[in-house]
ROBATI-487219 format. One record per residue (C-alpha): residue number from 0; x, y, z. Coordinates in pm, whole numbers, always signed. Example, Ala and Ser with C-alpha at 12.3 -4.5 7.8 and 13.67 -1.06 7.14 Angstrom:
# residues 2
+-----+--------+--------+--------+
|   i |      X |      Y |      Z |
+-----+--------+--------+--------+
|   0 |  +1230 |   -450 |   +780 |
|   1 |  +1367 |   -106 |   +714 |
+-----+--------+--------+--------+
//
This chain:
# residues 392
+-----+--------+--------+--------+
|   i |      X |      Y |      Z |
+-----+--------+--------+--------+
|   0 |  -1649 |  -1063 |  -7165 |
|   1 |  -1514 |  -1203 |  -6757 |
|   2 |  -1332 |   -908 |  -6607 |
|   3 |   -976 |  -1048 |  -6723 |
|   4 |   -897 |   -957 |  -6297 |
|   5 |  -1149 |  -1288 |  -6259 |
|   6 |  -1050 |  -1514 |  -6563 |
|   7 |   -830 |  -1722 |  -6322 |
|   8 |  -1060 |  -1785 |  -6024 |
|   9 |  -1058 |  -2132 |  -5869 |
|  10 |  -1391 |  -2293 |  -5828 |
|  11 |  -1561 |  -2214 |  -5529 |
|  12 |  -1541 |  -2440 |  -5238 |
|  13 |  -1829 |  -2638 |  -5218 |
|  14 |  -1880 |  -2681 |  -5655 |
|  15 |  -1485 |  -2812 |  -5620 |
|  16 |  -1595 |  -3045 |  -5314 |
|  17 |  -1890 |  -3173 |  -5539 |
|  18 |  -1677 |  -3224 |  -5844 |
|  19 |  -1403 |  -3436 |  -5599 |
|  20 |  -1676 |  -3653 |  -5389 |
|  21 |  -2011 |  -3689 |  -5586 |
|  22 |  -1925 |  -3934 |  -5898 |
|  23 |  -1845 |  -4177 |  -5617 |
|  24 |  -2081 |  -4341 |  -5415 |
|  25 |  -2098 |  -4295 |  -5039 |
|  26 |  -1942 |  -4554 |  -4794 |
|  27 |  -2218 |  -4544 |  -4584 |
|  28 |  -2523 |  -4340 |  -4476 |
|  29 |  -2413 |  -3973 |  -4541 |
|  30 |  -2284 |  -3733 |  -4221 |
|  31 |  -2227 |  -3393 |  -4385 |
|  32 |  -1983 |  -3198 |  -4170 |
|  33 |  -1830 |  -2968 |  -4423 |
|  34 |  -2063 |  -2655 |  -4455 |
|  35 |  -2063 |  -2375 |  -4146 |
|  36 |  -2454 |  -2368 |  -4151 |
|  37 |  -2579 |  -2378 |  -3767 |
|  38 |  -2817 |  -2635 |  -3718 |
|  39 |  -2910 |  -2596 |  -3346 |
|  40 |  -3228 |  -2489 |  -3298 |
|  41 |  -3349 |  -2087 |  -3334 |
|  42 |  -3471 |  -1901 |  -3086 |
|  43 |  -3826 |  -1985 |  -2990 |
|  44 |  -3958 |  -1621 |  -3003 |
|  45 |  -3777 |  -1571 |  -3376 |
|  46 |  -4160 |  -1675 |  -3507 |
|  47 |  -4402 |  -1471 |  -3278 |
|  48 |  -4178 |  -1202 |  -3343 |
|  49 |  -4170 |  -1252 |  -3724 |
|  50 |  -4543 |  -1301 |  -3761 |
|  51 |  -4616 |  -1023 |  -3561 |
|  52 |  -4374 |   -769 |  -3781 |
|  53 |  -4546 |   -876 |  -4092 |
|  54 |  -4712 |   -573 |  -4150 |
|  55 |  -4365 |   -380 |  -4222 |
|  56 |  -4378 |   -585 |  -4589 |
|  57 |  -4599 |   -304 |  -4731 |
|  58 |  -4308 |    -15 |  -4665 |
|  59 |  -3934 |     +0 |  -4803 |
|  60 |  -3698 |    -92 |  -4511 |
|  61 |  -3503 |   +135 |  -4326 |
|  62 |  -3218 |   +144 |  -4553 |
|  63 |  -2913 |   +173 |  -4269 |
|  64 |  -3149 |     -8 |  -3968 |
|  65 |  -3449 |    +70 |  -3792 |
|  66 |  -3398 |   +273 |  -3462 |
|  67 |  -3497 |     +0 |  -3287 |
|  68 |  -3267 |   -272 |  -3483 |
|  69 |  -2999 |    -17 |  -3418 |
|  70 |  -3041 |    +15 |  -3036 |
|  71 |  -3036 |   -343 |  -2978 |
|  72 |  -2688 |   -388 |  -3188 |
|  73 |  -2565 |    -73 |  -2931 |
|  74 |  -2684 |   -235 |  -2656 |
|  75 |  -2536 |   -559 |  -2725 |
|  76 |  -2176 |   -385 |  -2801 |
|  77 |  -2183 |   -182 |  -2523 |
|  78 |  -2220 |   -519 |  -2274 |
|  79 |  -2057 |   -730 |  -2465 |
|  80 |  -1713 |   -505 |  -2530 |
|  81 |  -1810 |   -205 |  -2297 |
|  82 |  -1800 |    +69 |  -2574 |
|  83 |  -2043 |   +316 |  -2632 |
|  84 |  -2108 |   +319 |  -2971 |
|  85 |  -2319 |   +595 |  -3155 |
|  86 |  -2625 |   +372 |  -3293 |
|  87 |  -2703 |   +687 |  -3545 |
|  88 |  -2333 |   +709 |  -3707 |
|  89 |  -2164 |   +461 |  -3627 |
|  90 |  -2360 |   +146 |  -3736 |
|  91 |  -2498 |    -17 |  -4032 |
|  92 |  -2730 |   -368 |  -4001 |
|  93 |  -2624 |   -582 |  -4313 |
|  94 |  -2802 |   -839 |  -4551 |
|  95 |  -2536 |  -1137 |  -4421 |
|  96 |  -2195 |  -1023 |  -4348 |
|  97 |  -2027 |  -1124 |  -4664 |
|  98 |  -2229 |   -839 |  -4843 |
|  99 |  -2068 |   -603 |  -4561 |
| 100 |  -1732 |   -793 |  -4593 |
| 101 |  -1753 |   -748 |  -4953 |
| 102 |  -1936 |   -364 |  -5037 |
| 103 |  -1708 |   -254 |  -4695 |
| 104 |  -1375 |   -233 |  -4958 |
| 105 |  -1600 |   -111 |  -5262 |
| 106 |  -1654 |   +185 |  -5006 |
| 107 |  -1317 |   +270 |  -4831 |
| 108 |   -996 |   +139 |  -5066 |
| 109 |   -854 |   +401 |  -5226 |
| 110 |   -753 |   +349 |  -5638 |
| 111 |   -428 |   +461 |  -5551 |
| 112 |   -186 |   +391 |  -5208 |
| 113 |   +123 |   +641 |  -5196 |
| 114 |   +143 |   +670 |  -5528 |
| 115 |    +54 |   +289 |  -5594 |
| 116 |   -145 |    +27 |  -5662 |
| 117 |   -344 |    -71 |  -5347 |
| 118 |   -260 |   -404 |  -5168 |
| 119 |   -533 |   -583 |  -4951 |
| 120 |   -405 |   -847 |  -4716 |
| 121 |   -587 |  -1109 |  -4600 |
| 122 |   -511 |  -1440 |  -4381 |
| 123 |   -424 |  -1781 |  -4611 |
| 124 |   -603 |  -1994 |  -4565 |
| 125 |   -935 |  -1744 |  -4571 |
| 126 |  -1281 |  -1647 |  -4615 |
| 127 |  -1315 |  -1650 |  -5009 |
| 128 |  -1509 |  -1317 |  -5010 |
| 129 |  -1186 |  -1162 |  -4875 |
| 130 |  -1016 |  -1226 |  -5211 |
| 131 |  -1303 |  -1190 |  -5413 |
| 132 |  -1364 |   -789 |  -5252 |
| 133 |   -956 |   -717 |  -5354 |
| 134 |  -1020 |   -833 |  -5690 |
| 135 |  -1285 |   -623 |  -5732 |
| 136 |  -1141 |   -319 |  -5596 |
| 137 |   -812 |   -350 |  -5861 |
| 138 |   -587 |   -399 |  -5548 |
| 139 |   -314 |   -634 |  -5490 |
| 140 |   -380 |   -922 |  -5301 |
| 141 |   -146 |  -1069 |  -5021 |
| 142 |   -193 |  -1379 |  -4883 |
| 143 |    -43 |  -1397 |  -4532 |
| 144 |     +9 |  -1783 |  -4383 |
| 145 |   -157 |  -1866 |  -4071 |
| 146 |     -8 |  -2169 |  -4008 |
| 147 |    +80 |  -2346 |  -3673 |
| 148 |   +381 |  -2198 |  -3726 |
| 149 |   +250 |  -1857 |  -3665 |
| 150 |    -44 |  -1937 |  -3468 |
| 151 |   -258 |  -1947 |  -3731 |
| 152 |   -330 |  -1554 |  -3744 |
| 153 |    -58 |  -1390 |  -3991 |
| 154 |   +281 |  -1269 |  -3869 |
| 155 |   +325 |   -900 |  -3939 |
| 156 |   +627 |   -862 |  -3771 |
| 157 |   +788 |  -1026 |  -4099 |
| 158 |   +621 |   -766 |  -4332 |
| 159 |   +893 |   -476 |  -4462 |
| 160 |   +788 |   -160 |  -4376 |
| 161 |   +755 |    -61 |  -4761 |
| 162 |   +495 |   -302 |  -4831 |
| 163 |   +289 |   -181 |  -4508 |
| 164 |   +299 |   +150 |  -4668 |
| 165 |    +62 |    +19 |  -4963 |
| 166 |   -152 |   -160 |  -4762 |
| 167 |   -530 |    -33 |  -4762 |
| 168 |   -712 |   -330 |  -4569 |
| 169 |   -584 |   -604 |  -4387 |
| 170 |   -881 |   -897 |  -4346 |
| 171 |   -908 |  -1030 |  -4019 |
| 172 |  -1081 |  -1324 |  -3890 |
| 173 |  -1121 |  -1361 |  -3498 |
| 174 |  -1221 |  -1624 |  -3426 |
| 175 |   -996 |  -1778 |  -3684 |
| 176 |  -1232 |  -1995 |  -3990 |
| 177 |  -1132 |  -2234 |  -3998 |
| 178 |   -863 |  -2308 |  -3705 |
| 179 |  -1057 |  -2127 |  -3448 |
| 180 |   -737 |  -1913 |  -3312 |
| 181 |   -841 |  -1650 |  -3143 |
| 182 |   -632 |  -1277 |  -3148 |
| 183 |   -583 |  -1165 |  -2787 |
| 184 |   -491 |   -816 |  -2671 |
| 185 |   -196 |   -795 |  -2780 |
| 186 |   -226 |   -914 |  -3130 |
| 187 |   -497 |   -661 |  -3165 |
| 188 |   -287 |   -359 |  -3017 |
| 189 |     +6 |   -424 |  -3250 |
| 190 |   -200 |   -486 |  -3578 |
| 191 |   -354 |   -162 |  -3483 |
| 192 |    -23 |    +15 |  -3415 |
| 193 |    +64 |    -64 |  -3785 |
| 194 |   -277 |    +57 |  -3894 |
| 195 |   -193 |   +387 |  -3741 |
| 196 |   +111 |   +398 |  -3851 |
| 197 |   +106 |   +305 |  -4182 |
| 198 |   -198 |   +430 |  -4259 |
| 199 |   -431 |   +136 |  -4340 |
| 200 |   -776 |     -7 |  -4224 |
| 201 |   -817 |   -347 |  -4011 |
| 202 |  -1148 |   -527 |  -4113 |
| 203 |  -1233 |   -775 |  -3846 |
| 204 |  -1441 |  -1034 |  -3884 |
| 205 |  -1583 |  -1135 |  -3566 |
| 206 |  -1864 |  -1393 |  -3720 |
| 207 |  -1741 |  -1670 |  -3464 |
| 208 |  -1725 |  -1410 |  -3170 |
| 209 |  -1999 |  -1585 |  -2943 |
| 210 |  -1889 |  -1955 |  -2999 |
| 211 |  -1586 |  -2040 |  -2734 |
| 212 |  -1505 |  -2258 |  -2473 |
| 213 |  -1373 |  -2088 |  -2216 |
| 214 |  -1278 |  -1728 |  -2209 |
| 215 |  -1433 |  -1454 |  -2421 |
| 216 |  -1269 |  -1357 |  -2705 |
| 217 |  -1114 |   -962 |  -2756 |
| 218 |  -1282 |   -752 |  -2957 |
| 219 |  -1135 |   -524 |  -3212 |
| 220 |  -1403 |   -249 |  -3052 |
| 221 |  -1239 |   -247 |  -2700 |
| 222 |   -890 |   -273 |  -2760 |
| 223 |   -928 |    +48 |  -2991 |
| 224 |  -1082 |   +188 |  -2721 |
| 225 |   -855 |    +96 |  -2441 |
| 226 |   -545 |   +222 |  -2629 |
| 227 |   -665 |   +525 |  -2772 |
| 228 |   -676 |   +461 |  -3145 |
| 229 |   -867 |   +605 |  -3422 |
| 230 |  -1230 |   +457 |  -3429 |
| 231 |  -1156 |   +491 |  -3855 |
| 232 |   -887 |   +222 |  -3845 |
| 233 |  -1120 |    -38 |  -3764 |
| 234 |  -1412 |   -198 |  -3965 |
| 235 |  -1628 |   -499 |  -3773 |
| 236 |  -1843 |   -729 |  -3850 |
| 237 |  -2071 |   -925 |  -3681 |
| 238 |  -2364 |  -1182 |  -3743 |
| 239 |  -2658 |  -1339 |  -3643 |
| 240 |  -2579 |  -1656 |  -3829 |
| 241 |  -2350 |  -1849 |  -3552 |
| 242 |  -2459 |  -1643 |  -3232 |
| 243 |  -2794 |  -1713 |  -3266 |
| 244 |  -2842 |  -2031 |  -3525 |
| 245 |  -3001 |  -1754 |  -3755 |
| 246 |  -2795 |  -1860 |  -4089 |
| 247 |  -3121 |  -1780 |  -4323 |
| 248 |  -3211 |  -1458 |  -4183 |
| 249 |  -2924 |  -1276 |  -4311 |
| 250 |  -2837 |  -1008 |  -4004 |
| 251 |  -2546 |   -849 |  -3912 |
| 252 |  -2415 |   -569 |  -3870 |
| 253 |  -2100 |   -339 |  -3943 |
| 254 |  -1964 |    -84 |  -3679 |
| 255 |  -1634 |   +187 |  -3748 |
| 256 |  -1578 |   +569 |  -3742 |
| 257 |  -1881 |   +777 |  -3866 |
| 258 |  -1661 |   +854 |  -4137 |
| 259 |  -1632 |   +523 |  -4263 |
| 260 |  -1962 |   +458 |  -4249 |
| 261 |  -2085 |   +748 |  -4420 |
| 262 |  -1873 |   +593 |  -4701 |
| 263 |  -2085 |   +284 |  -4638 |
| 264 |  -2406 |   +409 |  -4611 |
| 265 |  -2333 |   +599 |  -4929 |
| 266 |  -2282 |   +253 |  -5126 |
| 267 |  -2542 |    +76 |  -4962 |
| 268 |  -2783 |   +372 |  -5108 |
| 269 |  -2692 |   +312 |  -5417 |
| 270 |  -2616 |    -67 |  -5476 |
| 271 |  -2717 |   -213 |  -5151 |
| 272 |  -3021 |   -419 |  -5026 |
| 273 |  -3150 |   -342 |  -4673 |
| 274 |  -3306 |   -652 |  -4432 |
| 275 |  -3651 |   -636 |  -4487 |
| 276 |  -3844 |   -507 |  -4200 |
| 277 |  -3972 |   -796 |  -4046 |
| 278 |  -3649 |   -965 |  -3997 |
| 279 |  -3529 |   -652 |  -3879 |
| 280 |  -3734 |   -695 |  -3614 |
| 281 |  -3575 |  -1012 |  -3540 |
| 282 |  -3256 |   -937 |  -3536 |
| 283 |  -3365 |   -669 |  -3293 |
| 284 |  -3486 |   -940 |  -3086 |
| 285 |  -3205 |  -1176 |  -3101 |
| 286 |  -2964 |   -908 |  -3040 |
| 287 |  -3115 |   -816 |  -2699 |
| 288 |  -3115 |  -1183 |  -2550 |
| 289 |  -2836 |  -1376 |  -2459 |
| 290 |  -3000 |  -1695 |  -2293 |
| 291 |  -3002 |  -1847 |  -2607 |
| 292 |  -2658 |  -1747 |  -2704 |
| 293 |  -2558 |  -1927 |  -2373 |
| 294 |  -2750 |  -2242 |  -2460 |
| 295 |  -2601 |  -2246 |  -2810 |
| 296 |  -2268 |  -2264 |  -2631 |
| 297 |  -2269 |  -2476 |  -2430 |
| 298 |  -2402 |  -2740 |  -2685 |
| 299 |  -2095 |  -2661 |  -2886 |
| 300 |  -1915 |  -2696 |  -2543 |
| 301 |  -2036 |  -3057 |  -2542 |
| 302 |  -1926 |  -3162 |  -2901 |
| 303 |  -1572 |  -3001 |  -2821 |
| 304 |  -1555 |  -3189 |  -2560 |
| 305 |  -1646 |  -3520 |  -2757 |
| 306 |  -1406 |  -3429 |  -3004 |
| 307 |  -1109 |  -3395 |  -2786 |
| 308 |  -1208 |  -3745 |  -2617 |
| 309 |  -1214 |  -3868 |  -2976 |
| 310 |   -898 |  -3738 |  -3118 |
| 311 |   -694 |  -3794 |  -2792 |
| 312 |   -363 |  -3937 |  -2866 |
| 313 |   -395 |  -3806 |  -3268 |
| 314 |    -20 |  -3587 |  -3312 |
| 315 |    -93 |  -3275 |  -3428 |
| 316 |   -445 |  -3205 |  -3290 |
| 317 |   -577 |  -2911 |  -3178 |
| 318 |   -868 |  -2867 |  -2979 |
| 319 |   -956 |  -2443 |  -3106 |
| 320 |  -1073 |  -2217 |  -2839 |
| 321 |  -1350 |  -2103 |  -3025 |
| 322 |  -1526 |  -2146 |  -3378 |
| 323 |  -1724 |  -2472 |  -3411 |
| 324 |  -1470 |  -2578 |  -3669 |
| 325 |  -1228 |  -2862 |  -3640 |
| 326 |   -869 |  -2830 |  -3836 |
| 327 |   -720 |  -3180 |  -3895 |
| 328 |   -386 |  -3216 |  -3960 |
| 329 |   -345 |  -3535 |  -4242 |
| 330 |   -114 |  -3619 |  -4524 |
| 331 |   -292 |  -3474 |  -4825 |
| 332 |   -645 |  -3308 |  -4777 |
| 333 |   -838 |  -3403 |  -5079 |
| 334 |   -705 |  -3785 |  -5051 |
| 335 |   -834 |  -3796 |  -4706 |
| 336 |  -1161 |  -3566 |  -4801 |
| 337 |  -1234 |  -3877 |  -5123 |
| 338 |  -1115 |  -4156 |  -4877 |
| 339 |  -1328 |  -4070 |  -4590 |
| 340 |  -1667 |  -4021 |  -4823 |
| 341 |  -1543 |  -4343 |  -4996 |
| 342 |  -1570 |  -4584 |  -4708 |
| 343 |  -1801 |  -4434 |  -4472 |
| 344 |  -1989 |  -4150 |  -4587 |
| 345 |  -1858 |  -3863 |  -4396 |
| 346 |  -1829 |  -3540 |  -4600 |
| 347 |  -1559 |  -3259 |  -4501 |
| 348 |  -1389 |  -3014 |  -4690 |
| 349 |  -1015 |  -3037 |  -4803 |
| 350 |   -788 |  -2717 |  -4650 |
| 351 |   -675 |  -2685 |  -4972 |
| 352 |  -1003 |  -2525 |  -5082 |
| 353 |   -985 |  -2276 |  -4832 |
| 354 |   -632 |  -2140 |  -4975 |
| 355 |   -432 |  -1986 |  -5199 |
| 356 |   -130 |  -2177 |  -5298 |
| 357 |   +204 |  -1956 |  -5337 |
| 358 |   +522 |  -2067 |  -5466 |
| 359 |   +354 |  -2424 |  -5510 |
| 360 |   +254 |  -2424 |  -5144 |
| 361 |   -110 |  -2387 |  -4990 |
| 362 |   -118 |  -2384 |  -4619 |
| 363 |   -440 |  -2590 |  -4658 |
| 364 |   -297 |  -2865 |  -4827 |
| 365 |   -225 |  -3085 |  -4505 |
| 366 |   -568 |  -3000 |  -4316 |
| 367 |   -942 |  -3103 |  -4328 |
| 368 |  -1222 |  -2881 |  -4215 |
| 369 |  -1462 |  -3067 |  -3996 |
| 370 |  -1811 |  -2866 |  -3925 |
| 371 |  -1948 |  -2958 |  -3570 |
| 372 |  -2265 |  -2770 |  -3633 |
| 373 |  -2511 |  -3124 |  -3660 |
| 374 |  -2675 |  -3251 |  -3366 |
| 375 |  -2409 |  -3471 |  -3056 |
| 376 |  -2543 |  -3758 |  -3185 |
| 377 |  -2463 |  -3716 |  -3562 |
| 378 |  -2146 |  -3506 |  -3454 |
| 379 |  -2043 |  -3863 |  -3273 |
| 380 |  -2101 |  -4060 |  -3494 |
| 381 |  -1871 |  -3873 |  -3794 |
| 382 |  -1604 |  -3825 |  -3550 |
| 383 |  -1575 |  -4149 |  -3502 |
| 384 |  -1614 |  -4266 |  -3826 |
| 385 |  -1357 |  -4005 |  -3916 |
| 386 |  -1109 |  -4133 |  -3662 |
| 387 |  -1116 |  -4471 |  -3719 |
| 388 |  -1059 |  -4386 |  -4071 |
| 389 |   -816 |  -4115 |  -4097 |
| 390 |   -598 |  -4190 |  -3756 |
| 391 |   -642 |  -4555 |  -3737 |
+-----+--------+--------+--------+
//
């Protein structure tokens, strides 16, 4: 029997989208702008590194990451954030950050917090793994509105202190998926201060950190260092999927204090799947090279400039500072997505599919998410069709 806590899960976003659209014919040739799957070329060195590392398939892979990979990640964190972590005790390679975001909750969420059932907090809208992780550990889940009124990030000032005392984990995505909002230094410092005062951990999902327009987003690790906070307060997740256009590599990392990492690594030993040896070699090369990241970011910047031109004058249009999604206001996200598909062949995701309805209200109801991952010409076609169809 399916566990009761999973009985009322909503359908995952993309099967739900297929159910909405697929019985209707596309209005024109299809332009898919739904999933955040990077389509820019991956670095040229990937093939060479992969082929030269195939002998590693003859051995079980290093559970936490090879020394070469962990040192490459350590070097990147030092260059990017100015933080010198210990690669042996504070890092672990991930078989995709979704694995890490889920399993870290399994490893670190207590059964009881201050005599009560623990609470996990997540932004709303949110990446669905945050919710399923909370359900899996038997926590209560608080879905915190991340709306235009709150700067598209949760507002923790409105939460009662006694509720914060019950919190075990707070998930935060910065730059945010889907809105592209960036937590600044003051936001991180305030949240880390709350974590220290109320004894909870922050799971910082920073997978979009290298896709930005002008200013590199502040990272949780650098704020922990600057304010002298306990490194066990923050568990940080990064990925090569977006940064290096390698979604199929399924490679990322988790970084935290040594005690957190000991528990995460122990769970990996029993229940996880380390990254295959040749893929670890590719990942090490990718974290060690920044030139391809600069080129990748420039391609996204061109498409965001294009979007700013196309949606100029559209009421409520917001040009995000980071990430690679547009979070576009509409009257009804499902109706808009269906209309767009039937009339133009452009496929987008209703915002409600990334949100939890609370008291009859979904913060994503009046939005659609549009991914700018396709080549510029295809993106241009999709955005112009979208503008003509929905914002006449």
